[in-house]
C-alpha positions in Angstrom: 75.8 80.4 40.6 72.1 80.4 40.6 70.1 80.6 43.5 68.4 77.6 44.7 64.5 76.9 46.1 64.2 77.4 50.1 61.9 78.1 53.1 61.6 80.7 55.0 60.2 81.5 58.1 57.2 84.7 58.8 57.5 86.4 62.1 53.8 84.9 63.9 52.4 86.8 67.2 49.5 85.9 68.9 47.7 83.2 70.9 44.7 80.5 70.4 42.7 82.1 72.4 42.7 85.2 70.2 44.4 84.0 66.8 47.3 84.7 65.2 48.8 87.2 62.6 51.4 86.5 60.4 53.4 89.2 58.8 56.7 89.8 56.6 57.8 92.8 59.0 60.7 91.7 60.4 60.9 89.2 57.5 64.6 90.6 56.5 65.3 87.6 54.6 62.5 88.1 51.8 65.4 88.2 49.6 63.7 91.3 47.2 61.7 94.3 47.5 58.2 93.0 47.2 55.9 94.6 43.7 53.1 92.6 43.2 51.0 89.9 45.5 48.4 87.6 44.1 46.7 85.0 45.4 45.1 81.2 43.7 42.1 80.2 45.3 39.3 77.5 44.4 41.6 75.4 42.2 39.3 72.1 41.7 41.4 69.0 43.1 43.4 67.3 40.2 44.9 70.5 38.6 48.3 70.6 38.3 49.3 74.8 38.1 52.8 76.0 37.6 54.2 74.4 35.0 56.3 77.1 34.2 59.9 79.7 34.9 60.5 83.0 35.0 63.2 84.5 33.2 64.1 87.4 35.9 61.2 86.9 38.2 61.6 86.1 42.2 58.6 84.8 44.1 58.0 83.8 47.5 54.6 81.0 47.7 52.9 80.5 51.3 49.9 78.3 51.4 46.9 80.5 53.5 44.9 77.4 53.9 44.9 73.9 52.9 48.5 72.4 51.5 50.1 73.2 48.9 53.2 70.9 47.1 55.4 72.1 44.9 58.5 70.4 42.8 61.1 72.8 41.6 63.7 72.2 39.0 66.5 74.4 38.4 68.5 72.9 35.6 71.1 71.5 38.3 68.8 70.4 41.0 65.1 69.0 41.6 63.3 69.4 45.0 59.8 68.7 46.3 58.3 71.0 49.2 55.0 70.9 51.0 53.7 74.4 52.2 51.4 73.3 55.4 51.2 76.7 57.5 50.8 80.6 56.5 54.2 81.4 58.2 56.3 79.7 56.1 57.0 80.4 52.6 58.9 79.4 49.8 61.2 81.3 47.7 61.4 80.1 43.9 64.3 82.1 41.8 64.3 83.1 38.7 65.1 80.3 36.2 62.9 77.4 38.6 60.5 76.0 37.2 57.6 75.2 39.1 54.8 72.7 39.5 52.5 73.2 41.9 49.9 70.7 43.0 46.6 72.4 45.9 44.9 70.6 48.3 40.8 71.1 48.3 40.4 74.4 49.9 43.7 76.1 49.5 44.9 79.2 49.3 48.2 80.2 47.7 49.8 83.9 48.3 52.6 84.7 46.6 54.6 87.6 46.6 56.9 88.5 43.7 59.8 91.1 42.4 58.6 92.6 39.5 55.6 93.4 38.1 53.6 90.8 35.7 54.9 90.5 31.9 53.7 87.4 29.8 57.5 88.3 27.9 58.8 86.5 31.4 57.2 83.4 31.1 58.7 80.5 29.9 56.0 77.7 29.7 58.1 75.1 27.6 60.2 72.6 29.7 62.9 71.8 27.3 63.0 75.5 26.1 63.5 75.8 30.2 66.3 73.0 30.3 67.7 74.2 27.0 68.5 78.1 29.1 69.3 76.6 32.0 72.5 74.5 30.9 73.3 77.6 29.5 73.8 79.7 32.7 75.6 76.4 34.1 78.0 77.1 32.2 
């Protein structure tokens, strides 16, 4: 059965007096080896990002600052998540359509299981639904 998006927590140490360090060390629950790291910032309010799925790439999305509302669709289930602090990430499996809505000043960090390849992207929702329906059967 295909994977489902879910929230995961990262290890955090420190205090309000000196600040905090959040790390993927000890985050054994990241279900893949990280191949690429990228971040998105300065997204204007009202701009929707995402609107794609990846055929093979798995991701973990983290809101380093601000908040990010994420709508996911696996073809079987639609879910909504809100990322509001950097010690929590959203696991996004392959073949999961996402739509992202950033708050003002939000910065997103993304950890991925593959290097970038445009051929991995599905950018047409109807094509995604058709491919996802074949995975379910």
